[in-house]
C-alpha positions in Angstrom: 43.6 -56.6 33.7 44.8 -53.4 32.3 42.5 -50.4 32.5 41.7 -49.1 29.1 41.9 -45.3 29.1 38.8 -43.6 27.9 39.2 -41.5 24.9 38.3 -37.9 25.6 35.4 -36.8 23.4 35.5 -33.8 21.4 32.6 -31.3 21.9 31.2 -32.2 18.5 31.2 -35.9 19.3 29.5 -35.3 22.7 26.9 -33.2 21.0 26.3 -35.8 18.3 25.9 -38.5 21.0 23.3 -36.3 22.8 21.4 -35.7 19.5 21.4 -39.4 18.7 20.0 -40.1 22.2 17.4 -37.4 21.7 16.4 -38.8 18.3 16.0 -42.3 19.8 13.8 -40.9 22.5 11.6 -39.0 20.1 11.3 -42.0 17.9 10.1 -44.1 20.8 7.6 -41.4 21.8 6.4 -41.2 18.1 5.9 -45.0 18.0 3.8 -44.8 21.3 1.7 -41.9 20.0 1.1 -43.7 16.7 -0.1 -46.8 18.7 -2.3 -44.5 20.8 -3.7 -43.0 17.6 -4.5 -46.3 16.1 -6.2 -47.5 19.3 -8.3 -44.3 19.5 -9.3 -44.7 15.8 -10.4 -48.2 16.4 -12.4 -47.1 19.5 -14.0 -44.3 17.5 -14.9 -46.7 14.7 -16.6 -49.0 17.2 -18.5 -46.0 18.7 -19.6 -44.8 15.3 -21.0 -48.2 14.4 -22.8 -48.5 17.7 -24.2 -44.9 17.3 -25.4 -45.5 13.8 -27.0 -48.8 14.9 -28.9 -47.2 17.8 -29.7 -43.8 16.4 -30.3 -45.1 12.9 -33.0 -47.5 14.2 -34.6 -44.6 16.1 -34.6 -42.4 13.1 -36.2 -45.2 11.1 -38.9 -45.5 13.7 -39.4 -41.7 13.8 -39.8 -41.7 10.0 -42.3 -44.4 10.3 -44.3 -42.4 12.9 -44.1 -39.3 10.8 -45.4 -41.2 7.7 -48.3 -42.7 9.8 -49.1 -39.2 11.1 -49.2 -37.9 7.6 -51.5 -40.6 6.5 -53.8 -40.2 9.5 -53.7 -36.4 9.2 -54.7 -36.5 5.5 -57.8 -38.7 6.2 -59.0 -36.6 9.1 -58.9 -39.6 11.4 -56.0 -38.3 13.4 -57.7 -35.1 14.4 -61.0 -36.9 15.0 -59.6 -39.6 17.3 -57.4 -37.1 19.2 -60.3 -34.7 19.7 -62.6 -37.5 20.8 -65.2 -36.8 18.1 -67.2 -40.0 17.7 -69.2 -38.9 14.6 -66.8 -40.7 12.3 -67.4 -44.0 14.1 -71.1 -44.3 13.1 
């Protein structure tokens, strides 16, 4: 077999080849980072749903307790029971 002589690259051709390699590397990195971003967004979405489920339920319970306190406080029963005054039980 005859050896095919390599064509000597001009500096511009070598620079172009290097730039194309750099672009390909950057595109691969961008693709990976976009995948990472999508994964993190999905994980954040799951966290937010779980947070709202747990904390939302607790806020609903807190609102219920506050409403009950308001009702009990307006009738005087809350203070009477808490203070141990038995006059209102006669």
